[in-house]
Every structure is written in structure tokens, then in C-alpha cells.
N, C-alpha and C positions, 0 to 999 in steps of 0.2 A: 557399531559405535553405541558404547554406554550412553544412558539417557542422562543420568546425573550421578555425581560422585562429590562427596564432601572430605575436605581434608582439614582434620582438628591439628593445630599447630600448638606445641608447649615448650617453653625453653628451661623446663625442669623435669625431672623424671616424676612420671605418673604411674609407672610400673617398676618397681613394686609399689603398692598403694599404701604409702606411711605418712601423709601429711592431710591435712585439712584441704589443702588446695587440689592434691591429687584426688581426694575423696569426691569432690564434687565434679571435676572434669570427667572421671572414669564413670560416674552415675550419668552424667549429662551425654556422655559417648554412648553408654549403653541403651539409653532411652531414644538416642536419635533414629530414627525411621528409614532412613536412606542409607546407600552404600555408603561407607564409610571409612577412613584409615586414621589412625595417630601417629604425627611426626614429633617425636619428643628430642630433645637435647638431654643426655644424661650420662652422668658420670658413675653410674652403679652397674646397669647390666646391658649387655648387647642383646636386646629383644628384637627380633625381627621374624614378623609372621605376616598374614593376610590381614590382620588388623592392626599391625603397629610397626613402625620404622623407627629404629633408634639411630641418630647422630650421635656417637659415643665422645665424649672428651675425658681424658686421663684424670684431670683435676677440674673441679668445679670452680670456675673464675670468670668474671666477665670477658676478659680478652680473649678467653679460650671459645667462648660462647660466639663472639663476634666473627672469631675466624671461621666458624662452623655454619655461619649464615649462609654463604653461597650453596653449601652443599644441602641445606634444607632447602633452599629455593629450586635446587636441581632436583630432588627428590620429588618435591612437589608437582611439578611441572612433568616428570616422567609418569607419575601417578595419573594425572589429567589427559596423558595421550588418548586421542580417538573417544573424548567425552564431549557431549554436547552442554551440558549444564555444570558447570564447575562452582563449587562453593567451598571458601576458606573460613574456618571458624579460628580465631587466634584467642587464646586464653590468657587474658592479660594479668597474670600472676607473678611477672618478671619486670625486669627495667623495660620501661617503654621503648627504648632506643632499639631493642630486638623487633618488637612489633613493627615499629616505624619503616625499618629497612625491608622486612617483607611485604608490608602494604606499598611503599614507595615502588619496589621493584613491579610487582602486578599490576599496580594502576598505570605505570609507565609503559610496561611492555605487553602487558596480558590484558588487553581492555575488557574481553569477555568473562572474565573471574568476578564473582560478586563476594565481597569479604564481609565478614560479621566480626566486629571487635566485642570481645565480651570482658568488661571491666568487672575484675573481683574487689577494687577498691580505687581509692582515687590516690594515684601513687605521688603526686606532686606534694599530698599532704605528709605522707610518711617521709618522703624524701626532705622536706621542710624541717621535720622533726629530728631527723638522724644522720642526714647528710651535710656536706659541704655546700656553700653557695652556689658554686658553679654546677653541681650536680642537681641541686634543686632547680635552677634557672632552665638548664637543658631539658630536665624531665618536664616541666611545666610548659614550655614550648612545644616539645615533641607531643605530649599527651594531647594539647588541642589539635595538632595535626591528625593524630590518629583517630581520634573521636569525630573530626570533623569530615575526613577524606574514606572513613569506613563507609561501605553501603548502609550497614545498620551497626550503632554503637548502642549499648546496654548498660545499665547500672543495675545494683543488687537489690536497693530500697527505694523509697520515695525521698528519703532524705539527702542520699548521694546523687539521686536524680535531681533535686533543686541545687545541691550545691554545684554539680557540674554545670548546670544552666547558670549559675552566678558566676562560676570561675572563667567558663569557656564560652559562654552564649550558644551552647550546642544542645539540641534535644535529644535526650536519650530514650531507648526503650526499656521498660522496665523488666528485668528477668531476675526473679528471685533465686537464691540459691536453693538447692532442694538435696535430697539423698535419697538413696534406696537401700534400705537395710535389708542383710543377710542375717535373720536373727536366729536361724537353725543352728548355727554353728556356736553360738553363745553358750558354753559350757564351762563346768569347774569353777568352783568358787573359791576366790583369795580368803585364806582364813584369818589375816589379822586385820583389824579396825584401820581404816585408812581414808584421807581424803585423796583426791586425785587432780593432777594438774597435766593437762595432754597440749602438747606444741614443742617443736624445736627450741632448744636454748638459742641457738646462733640467730633467732630471728628477734630484732631488738625489744618489740612489746613483749613476746613471751619470756624473755631474759628480765625484763623490768617486773613484771608479775611474780616470776619464780624467786627472784631476789626478795621482793617485798613479802611473799610467803615463807621464806627462810628467815629474813631478818627481824621482821616486827611481829607475825601471827603466830608461827610454830613454838618459838620460845616460852611464848606465854602458855598456849595450848597444853604443850606438854606438862606444865606444872600443874595443871588442872587434870588432865587425862594422860598420865605417864606413858600408856601403850600406845598411843595414837602415832600413825606414821603418815608421812606424804609420799604417795608415789607420783613419780615423773615418768611420762613416755615422750617419745620425740626425738631423744637423742641431745647431745651437745653438753650436757651437764655431767662435771665429773668432780665435782666437791664432795667430801665424805663429811656427813652429818648423821648424827646417832639415829634422827627420825626417817631419814630417807630411804625408800625403795625405789632404786633407780633401775626402770626396766628398758632404757635405751628405746630405740626404735622397735617396734612390734607390729606383728602382722594385725589386720583390721578384725579378724575374728577375736583374736587375744584382747585387743582395745577395748571392743564393745563389752567383754566379760568383766575387764577391769573397772570399766565406767560404771557398770551396772550394779556390780556388788560393791563399790566403794560407798563411804558414808553420803559423800556428795562429792560432787565436781565443784571447784572452788575456782573461779576466774575473777580476780582482782585486777582486771586491765584498766590502766590508766590511759592507755592512748592505742588508736587503732583505726581501720577504716575498713569497710565491708562488712560482711555476716560472718559471725563465727560458726564455722561447721562442727567444732567441738560440742558448741551447746545445743545446735539443732540434733547432732547425734544422741546427746544424753537426754533431751527431750523426748524424742522419738522414741527411745530405748525405755523410758519409763524411769529414768533415775533422778536422784534430786540435785538441782543447781542452785548454787549461791553464786551470784555474778554481781560484778560493780555495773552501773548504767551503762558505761561505754563498752562494757562487753556484750551485753545484751542488745546492743543497739540495733535497729533494722529487725528485729524479730518479734512477729505479733505473740503476745503472750495469753495464757489462760488467766484469768483475775486472781483465781483462788490460788495461795501458796502453796506449793513450791510452784516456779521456781522464787527465790528470795533475791531480791536487789537491794545491794547493800555498797555504800562507798566507804564510810567511815571506819576507820580501824577497831574503835571500842565495840561497834555496832556488828561489824563482821564477826570478831571474836564470840560476842553474845549469840548471834545466829548460828553460828558454828557448832557451840556446845547445846545450843536448843535442839538443831537437827539432829545431832547424835544420840541426846537423850530421847527424842522422840521420833526416832528413825522409823519404825514400822509404820506410824501413823502417815508420815510425810511419805514414805515411800508407796503407800497405798494411794495417796492422792496422787502422784506423779504417774503412777500407772493408770488411774483413770483418764489422766488428762493426755496422755500419749496419743491416744486416736486423734484428737485434734490436730497434734503436729504431723502425724504421720499422713493425714488428709492435706492438710494447710501446705505442706512441704514435699509432697510426692514430685519426684522429678519427673517421673511419666505425666503427670497431669500439666505441671508447669511446660514442659516441652511442648505438648499437643497443642496448649494455648498459645503458646509463643509462635510457633509453626502456623497455624489456623489465623491469627490475627494478623501477623506479617507476611502471609502468602508466599511462605518459603518452599 
């Protein structure tokens, strides 16, 4: 009989690693010290080996995922055969209904399983902004149940911890996002001068930020700096604009290269919840970051610029021009600051602390 096993559950693809959510899940999984396996619902690749089990769907949609939840439960159950200590870690970066079904089943039928729900954001806040009232109401109701009935529920920042307490009267454990960078692969410099925004255009907060850059920022900037480009990664964007370099979905090694050699990562997010992995990655790489206050929310920053925190359009344009003109100076500062971020947001240290403090 195996002494203990951990099942990580995700309702979105984490292999291949192409999103902020998949980055943090992969990093957390890699740093988890016990025997473990990932169970992912994916429409991309049928990956099955000792470390990962894929529940495959032909097309990504809520209904397809719902129909696959019994298979997820069956495969987790099979994985736990002849195991004394069973732990399920649910990565909450998808609709809360999926998490609720998994928790409901194992709480009712498998009482010897411990469940940790890892909140990536306050989902009801996002649904309130972008979904209809029915979905928002259902999400809020289920989110309270998930947070309440998991053995441990986490939040990514002190702000979200307080917000969850206010909304649901549930005390969560602080588990900040972190990353583990493989910097050896970061090679080959992109020759053109460009700003970069990383993130899928299908995700509404990213769409709003990208549209803001294209509609209000880049048309003014290219009048002053004609050769400047805006690079997009993450997929979903299909408009043809003269200043766009559209890389689509890229491998992590290439993404790190594009971020590092950009003039800056520009993140004018107006709405969002959770900690932006794109910003953590850039800070840890030693890249220059210009972000809105909302974008950099939840991240402890070095007081000396960069990063630059800007909300108003005129100031954002002025700051981008300043960064481009004095790029070498700001790049040196960013490289000096990266040690702070690498230590502060090291996933290895975060997981060690979490396990020790919660006696997992």
C-alpha cells in the first residue's frame, strides 16, 4: 500500500504550458514533494504517462467538460487504489461548477480524502463583470460552498483573502503565486523594437487590454516612433494592423525570450482578479514592466522604478516613450531588482512554507 498520493485536478490544459494559469500549476506541481499526478481536461493533446492523465474533449466548451467530470472522478479514484493518505488539489482557474462536483462527490462518498481548493481569483467577481445574472448568482453560491467545504481553501493575496472573508465569511490560507524559471533556454534576440502583451485574446480582461492598446495607445505612439511594434502572444487575436507582431501561442522558452528583449511588457488591465503571472515572469526575468494599478495588484514590488504603475492614457504614453528612450538604464535597474522577485516568488520556497505551516 502506498503511504500517500496527491492528485492535482485542472479543468483546462496545462500541458502544453502556454498560459499564465498553466505556468503556475506546472510550477506548483513540479515543486510538490510527494507522489503526485495531474488530471487535466484538455482539447489539445492526449498526454498520458506516470505524471499526467488527460481526459480528452474534442472541443473546449462547458457542456463537454461537464460530461467528462464522471471520468475525472473515476480516474482519480483508480489512482488512489491501495493508498493510505489521499490528497486532492483542485486548481480553481475554471468555472467553479466543475470544482464543486469533484468536491461534492469525494466529500459524500470518499470521506478519507483531503481536499485543497486553490483559488486563482475570486471567480464571482469576474462573472459579475462579464456573465449574465444567472451565471453570476450560481457561481457566487457554489464558490461559497467550495471554499467552505474544502479541507483547505487558499487565496493568492492578502487583498483577496480579505475580500473572500467579506463576501463569504470564510477564512482562507494565503498561498501566493510563484514561478520556477528555466532561464537557460532564453536565447536569440528579436531584432525589431516592440512592446509586448502576453495573454489569450479569448479571455475578456486580456481582450479589453489589447483593444485599449490598439485603439488608444499604439496609433499615437507610432506617430512619434514609426518603427515601434506591439507583439502579442497567447492566441486568439486575428486582426491585421500594421504595428502588430502576432506570435500566437508560443512555447515558454520563446515567451521568456520575447519578454526579456522587448522594450517593456505593457499591461494596461482595467479589470481582473488574482495575481498576474505574466508580470511575475517579467519581473523575475529582469524585464521592464509598465502596468496599471489593477494589473500589478497583489505583487510586492521594489520601490525604485521599474516597474512603472500608470493608469491614465496620457501618462501611459509618456512613460512608454520615456522607457524606450532610456531603455538601457531601466533595463539595468530591472536586472538588479530581479533577485528580489526570484527569492520572493520562488515556488519552491512558497510550497515548503505552505506544507510546513499547514502540516500537509
